[in-house]
NUSEVEX-379984 format. One line per field, with one value per residue: y, z, x of N, C-alpha, C in turn; residue number from 0; residue in one letter. Coordinates in steps of 0.1 Angstrom, whole numbers, plus 5000, padded with zeros to 4 digits. Each point is the difference from the previous one (the first is absolute). Example, Ala and Ser with C-alpha at 12.3 -4.5 7.8 and 13.67 -1.06 7.14 Angstrom:
BEGIN
n_c2 (4943, 5011)
n_c3 (5078, 4993)
n_c1 (5132, 4996)
ca_c2 (5012, 5011)
ca_c3 (5000, 5000)
ca_c1 (4991, 5009)
c_c2 (5012, 5011)
c_c3 (5000, 5008)
c_c1 (5009, 4992)
seq (0, 1)
type (A, S)
//
This chain:
BEGIN
n_c2 (3423, 5008, 4997, 4992, 5010, 4992, 5000, 4990, 5006, 4993, 4989, 5007, 4996, 5000, 4988, 5003, 5003, 4988, 5006, 5004, 5010, 4995, 5008, 4990, 4993, 5005, 4992, 5009, 5005, 4994, 4996, 5006, 4989, 5001, 4987, 5000, 4988, 5005, 5006, 4991, 5006, 5006, 5009, 4989, 4995, 4989, 5003, 5003, 4989, 4994, 5006, 4997, 4988, 4999, 5005, 4993, 4990, 5002, 5003, 4990, 4994, 5006, 5009, 4999, 4993, 4992, 5002, 5010, 5003, 5000, 5006, 5009, 5001, 5000, 5007, 5010, 5001, 5013, 4999, 4990, 5010, 5005, 4989, 4998, 4999, 4988, 5006, 5004, 4993, 4990, 5001, 5001, 4990, 4994, 5003, 4996, 4990, 4999, 5002, 4992, 4992, 5002, 4999, 4991, 4995, 5003, 4996, 4992, 5004, 5003, 5013, 4994, 4994, 5010, 4994, 4997, 5013, 5002, 4991, 5005, 5012, 4997, 4993, 5011, 5007, 4992, 5004, 5010, 5006, 5012, 5009, 4993, 5013, 4997, 5010, 5002, 5004, 5009, 5001, 5012, 4998, 5013, 5002, 5013, 5000, 5009, 5006, 5005, 4994, 5012)
n_c3 (9610, 5006, 4990, 5009, 5003, 5010, 4996, 4993, 4988, 4999, 4997, 4989, 4998, 5013, 5001, 5003, 5013, 5004, 5008, 4988, 5003, 4993, 4990, 4993, 5005, 4990, 4990, 4992, 5001, 5010, 5001, 5011, 5006, 4998, 5002, 4987, 4994, 4990, 4996, 4992, 4988, 5006, 4993, 5000, 4988, 5007, 5008, 4989, 4993, 5011, 5000, 4987, 5002, 5011, 4992, 4990, 5008, 5006, 4988, 4996, 5011, 4998, 5007, 5010, 4989, 5008, 4994, 5009, 5000, 4987, 5000, 5009, 4993, 4990, 5010, 4992, 4995, 5002, 5003, 5006, 5002, 5001, 5006, 4999, 4987, 5005, 5010, 4990, 4992, 5008, 5002, 4987, 4999, 5010, 4994, 4989, 5006, 5006, 4989, 4994, 5011, 5000, 4987, 5001, 5010, 4992, 4990, 5010, 5000, 5013, 5003, 5006, 4988, 5005, 5012, 4997, 4996, 5011, 5006, 4993, 5003, 5013, 5000, 4994, 5008, 5009, 4993, 5002, 5006, 4994, 5007, 4992, 4999, 4988, 4998, 4988, 4998, 4992, 4989, 4996, 5008, 4997, 5001, 5003, 4997, 5008, 4993, 5011, 5000, 5005)
n_c1 (3806, 5009, 5008, 5005, 5008, 5001, 4987, 5005, 4997, 4989, 5008, 4996, 5013, 5000, 4996, 4988, 5003, 4997, 5009, 5004, 4993, 4990, 4997, 5003, 4991, 4991, 5002, 5005, 4988, 5006, 4987, 4998, 4999, 4987, 5004, 4998, 5000, 5007, 4989, 4996, 5003, 4990, 5007, 4994, 5000, 4998, 5010, 5008, 4995, 5002, 5012, 5000, 4995, 5008, 5009, 4995, 4998, 5012, 5005, 4993, 5003, 5012, 4993, 5009, 5004, 5007, 5011, 5002, 4987, 5000, 5012, 4995, 4989, 5009, 5005, 5001, 5012, 4999, 5013, 4994, 4991, 5012, 5003, 4987, 5004, 4996, 5006, 5007, 4992, 4999, 5013, 5001, 4991, 5007, 5012, 4995, 4994, 5012, 5006, 4991, 5001, 5013, 5000, 4991, 5007, 5010, 4992, 4997, 5012, 4998, 4999, 4990, 5004, 5007, 4999, 4987, 4999, 5006, 4993, 4990, 5005, 5003, 4988, 4995, 5007, 4995, 4989, 5008, 4990, 5000, 5007, 5007, 5003, 4997, 5009, 4995, 5012, 4994, 5007, 5004, 5010, 4998, 5013, 4998, 5013, 4998, 5010, 4996, 5011, 5001)
ca_c2 (4997, 5002, 4990, 5003, 5004, 4989, 4988, 5001, 4996, 4986, 4998, 4996, 4989, 4988, 4998, 5004, 4990, 4997, 5009, 5013, 5002, 5005, 5008, 4991, 4986, 4992, 5005, 5010, 4995, 4990, 5006, 4992, 4994, 5008, 4992, 4988, 4999, 5007, 4993, 5001, 5011, 4996, 5007, 4991, 5006, 4998, 5010, 5013, 5001, 5002, 5014, 5008, 4998, 5006, 5015, 5005, 4999, 5011, 5013, 5001, 5001, 5011, 5013, 5007, 4990, 5003, 4989, 4996, 4992, 4987, 4992, 4996, 4989, 4988, 4997, 5000, 5012, 5009, 4999, 4988, 5003, 5007, 4990, 4991, 5007, 4996, 5008, 5014, 5005, 5000, 5011, 5013, 5002, 5004, 5014, 5008, 5001, 5008, 5013, 5005, 5003, 5012, 5011, 5003, 5005, 5013, 5009, 5002, 5006, 5013, 5007, 4995, 4987, 5003, 4989, 4989, 5004, 4998, 4986, 4997, 5005, 4991, 4987, 5001, 5002, 4986, 4993, 5006, 5013, 5010, 5014, 5007, 5008, 5003, 5011, 5001, 5014, 5000, 5014, 5004, 5010, 5008, 5008, 5011, 5006, 5014, 5006, 5014, 5006, 5011)
ca_c3 (5010, 4994, 5001, 5008, 4992, 4999, 4993, 4986, 4993, 4995, 4986, 4992, 4991, 5008, 5004, 5014, 5010, 5004, 5011, 4995, 4996, 4986, 5000, 4996, 5003, 4989, 4988, 4994, 4993, 5007, 5011, 5012, 5002, 5008, 5009, 4994, 4987, 4989, 4994, 4985, 4995, 4997, 4989, 4988, 4990, 5006, 5011, 4994, 4995, 5011, 5005, 4990, 5003, 5012, 4998, 4992, 5009, 5010, 4993, 4997, 5013, 5009, 4995, 4999, 5001, 5004, 4998, 5013, 5006, 4993, 5004, 5014, 5001, 4993, 5006, 4990, 5000, 4989, 4988, 4991, 4990, 4989, 4994, 4991, 4989, 4999, 5010, 4995, 4996, 5012, 5008, 4993, 5002, 5014, 5002, 4992, 5008, 5012, 4995, 4997, 5012, 5005, 4991, 5003, 5013, 5000, 4994, 5009, 5012, 5004, 5007, 5014, 5001, 4996, 5003, 4991, 4987, 5001, 4998, 4986, 4992, 5003, 4994, 4985, 4997, 5001, 4987, 4989, 4997, 5005, 5000, 4992, 4989, 4989, 4992, 4988, 4995, 4986, 4996, 5001, 5011, 4995, 5010, 4994, 5010, 4996, 5006, 5003, 5008, 4992)
ca_c1 (5010, 5013, 5010, 5011, 5012, 5010, 4994, 5001, 4988, 4999, 5005, 4988, 5003, 4998, 4986, 4997, 5000, 4986, 4995, 4997, 4986, 4997, 4987, 4989, 5002, 4996, 5005, 4992, 4989, 4993, 4991, 4999, 4987, 4991, 4993, 4995, 5007, 4993, 4989, 5001, 4992, 4986, 4995, 4999, 4990, 4986, 4998, 4999, 4986, 4991, 5001, 4993, 4986, 4997, 5002, 4988, 4988, 5001, 4998, 4986, 4992, 5004, 4998, 5013, 5010, 5013, 5010, 5005, 4990, 5000, 5012, 4999, 4989, 5005, 5013, 5010, 5007, 4995, 5009, 4998, 4990, 5007, 5010, 4994, 4992, 4986, 4992, 5000, 4987, 4991, 5005, 4997, 4985, 4998, 5005, 4991, 4988, 5003, 5002, 4987, 4994, 5006, 4996, 4986, 5000, 5006, 4991, 4989, 5005, 4995, 5010, 5001, 5007, 5014, 5010, 4998, 5006, 5015, 5002, 4998, 5011, 5011, 4998, 5001, 5015, 5006, 4997, 5008, 4996, 5010, 4996, 5009, 4995, 5010, 4997, 5008, 5003, 5004, 5004, 5014, 5003, 5012, 5007, 5007, 5010, 5002, 5011, 4997, 5012, 5007)
c_c2 (5002, 4989, 5004, 5002, 4988, 4988, 5002, 4996, 4986, 5000, 4995, 4988, 4987, 4998, 5004, 4988, 4997, 5009, 5014, 5001, 5005, 5006, 4990, 4986, 4991, 5006, 5010, 4994, 4989, 5006, 4991, 4994, 5008, 4992, 4988, 4999, 5007, 4991, 5001, 5011, 4995, 5007, 4992, 5007, 4998, 5010, 5014, 5002, 5001, 5014, 5010, 5000, 5007, 5015, 5005, 5000, 5011, 5013, 5002, 5002, 5012, 5014, 5008, 4990, 5005, 4988, 4996, 4991, 4986, 4991, 4995, 4989, 4987, 4996, 4999, 5014, 5008, 4999, 4988, 5002, 5007, 4990, 4991, 5007, 4996, 5008, 5015, 5005, 5002, 5011, 5014, 5004, 5005, 5015, 5010, 5003, 5009, 5015, 5007, 5004, 5013, 5012, 5004, 5006, 5014, 5010, 5003, 5008, 5014, 5007, 4995, 4987, 5001, 4989, 4988, 5003, 4998, 4986, 4995, 5005, 4991, 4987, 5001, 5002, 4986, 4992, 5007, 5014, 5010, 5014, 5008, 5008, 5004, 5012, 5000, 5014, 4999, 5014, 5002, 5010, 5007, 5008, 5010, 5006, 5014, 5005, 5015, 5006, 5011, 5003)
c_c3 (4993, 5003, 5008, 4991, 4999, 4993, 4985, 4993, 4995, 4986, 4992, 4992, 5008, 5004, 5014, 5009, 5004, 5011, 4995, 4995, 4986, 5000, 4996, 5003, 4989, 4987, 4994, 4992, 5007, 5011, 5012, 5002, 5010, 5010, 4994, 4986, 4989, 4994, 4985, 4996, 4996, 4988, 4987, 4990, 5005, 5011, 4995, 4994, 5011, 5006, 4990, 5003, 5013, 4999, 4993, 5009, 5010, 4994, 4997, 5012, 5008, 4994, 4998, 5002, 5003, 4998, 5014, 5007, 4994, 5004, 5015, 5001, 4995, 5005, 4989, 5000, 4987, 4987, 4991, 4990, 4988, 4993, 4990, 4990, 4999, 5009, 4995, 4998, 5012, 5010, 4995, 5001, 5014, 5002, 4992, 5008, 5012, 4995, 4996, 5012, 5006, 4992, 5004, 5014, 5000, 4994, 5009, 5013, 5002, 5008, 5015, 5001, 4995, 5003, 4991, 4986, 5000, 4998, 4986, 4991, 5002, 4993, 4985, 4997, 5001, 4987, 4988, 4997, 5006, 5001, 4990, 4989, 4990, 4992, 4989, 4995, 4986, 4996, 5002, 5011, 4995, 5011, 4992, 5010, 4995, 5009, 5002, 5007, 4990, 5006)
c_c1 (5013, 5010, 5012, 5012, 5010, 4995, 5002, 4987, 5001, 5005, 4988, 5003, 4998, 4985, 4997, 5001, 4985, 4995, 4997, 4986, 5000, 4987, 4988, 5003, 4997, 5006, 4990, 4988, 4992, 4992, 5000, 4986, 4992, 4992, 4994, 5007, 4991, 4989, 5002, 4991, 4986, 4995, 5001, 4990, 4985, 4997, 4998, 4986, 4990, 5000, 4994, 4985, 4996, 5001, 4988, 4988, 5001, 4997, 4985, 4992, 5003, 4998, 5013, 5011, 5014, 5010, 5005, 4990, 4999, 5011, 4999, 4990, 5005, 5014, 5011, 5007, 4996, 5009, 4998, 4989, 5006, 5010, 4994, 4992, 4986, 4991, 4999, 4986, 4991, 5005, 4997, 4986, 4997, 5004, 4991, 4987, 5003, 5002, 4986, 4992, 5005, 4996, 4985, 4999, 5006, 4990, 4988, 5004, 4993, 5010, 5001, 5007, 5014, 5009, 4998, 5006, 5015, 5003, 4998, 5011, 5012, 4999, 5002, 5015, 5007, 4998, 5006, 4995, 5011, 4993, 5008, 4993, 5010, 4996, 5010, 5001, 5004, 5003, 5014, 5002, 5013, 5005, 5008, 5009, 5003, 5012, 4999, 5012, 5006, 5013)
seq (0, 1, 2, 3, 4, 5, 6, 7, 8, 9, 10, 11, 12, 13, 14, 15, 16, 17, 18, 19, 20, 21, 22, 23, 24, 25, 26, 27, 28, 29, 30, 31, 32, 33, 34, 35, 36, 37, 38, 39, 40, 41, 42, 43, 44, 45, 46, 47, 48, 49, 50, 51, 52, 53, 54, 55, 56, 57, 58, 59, 60, 61, 62, 63, 64, 65, 66, 67, 68, 69, 70, 71, 72, 73, 74, 75, 76, 77, 78, 79, 80, 81, 82, 83, 84, 85, 86, 87, 88, 89, 90, 91, 92, 93, 94, 95, 96, 97, 98, 99, 100, 101, 102, 103, 104, 105, 106, 107, 108, 109, 110, 111, 112, 113, 114, 115, 116, 117, 118, 119, 120, 121, 122, 123, 124, 125, 126, 127, 128, 129, 130, 131, 132, 133, 134, 135, 136, 137, 138, 139, 140, 141, 142, 143, 144, 145, 146, 147, 148, 149)
type (M, A, R, K, P, D, T, Q, P, R, D, A, T, K, P, R, K, P, T, E, K, T, H, S, K, K, P, A, G, E, K, R, P, V, G, H, P, P, T, P, D, K, W, T, P, E, F, V, A, E, M, V, E, R, L, E, V, Y, T, A, K, T, A, Y, P, S, L, A, E, F, C, Y, Q, N, R, I, H, R, K, R, L, Y, E, H, P, D, L, D, A, A, R, D, R, L, L, A, K, K, E, A, Y, L, E, K, A, G, L, K, L, T, K, D, Q, G, S, R, G, T, F, I, I, F, A, L, K, Q, L, G, W, T, D, K, H, E, L, E, H, S, G, E, I, G, V, K, I, V, D, D, I, H)
//
């Protein structure tokens, strides 16, 4: 909305009047309540140890383990599994089992299962695999410039 030509801009050295709107009603960094008071952090050392145990049991019992499924079943956010070093080994075992499953499934593919193969390729790329091909060139490349202008 354009400012009227006869209106002067607000003096930045003076505080805003209560009727003037500001962009934020809360100080920077302060979150608005979502309907209930914040709960204390449940990620105590005991809870982390319990999550390690649950993660190991889930990995052992599941043919194709998934971090997303584990987090959904345990009502936790996926990023929390990366915040606690005690969970690193159990999380890495889950990802290793998932990768091994995908490798075996990829080896068993037949031509009539093309769409399944696409999913396996996608899933392996999510685990860090790439299609990148590297070629190394060695030797000397010489360029000879000939002046044939007479």
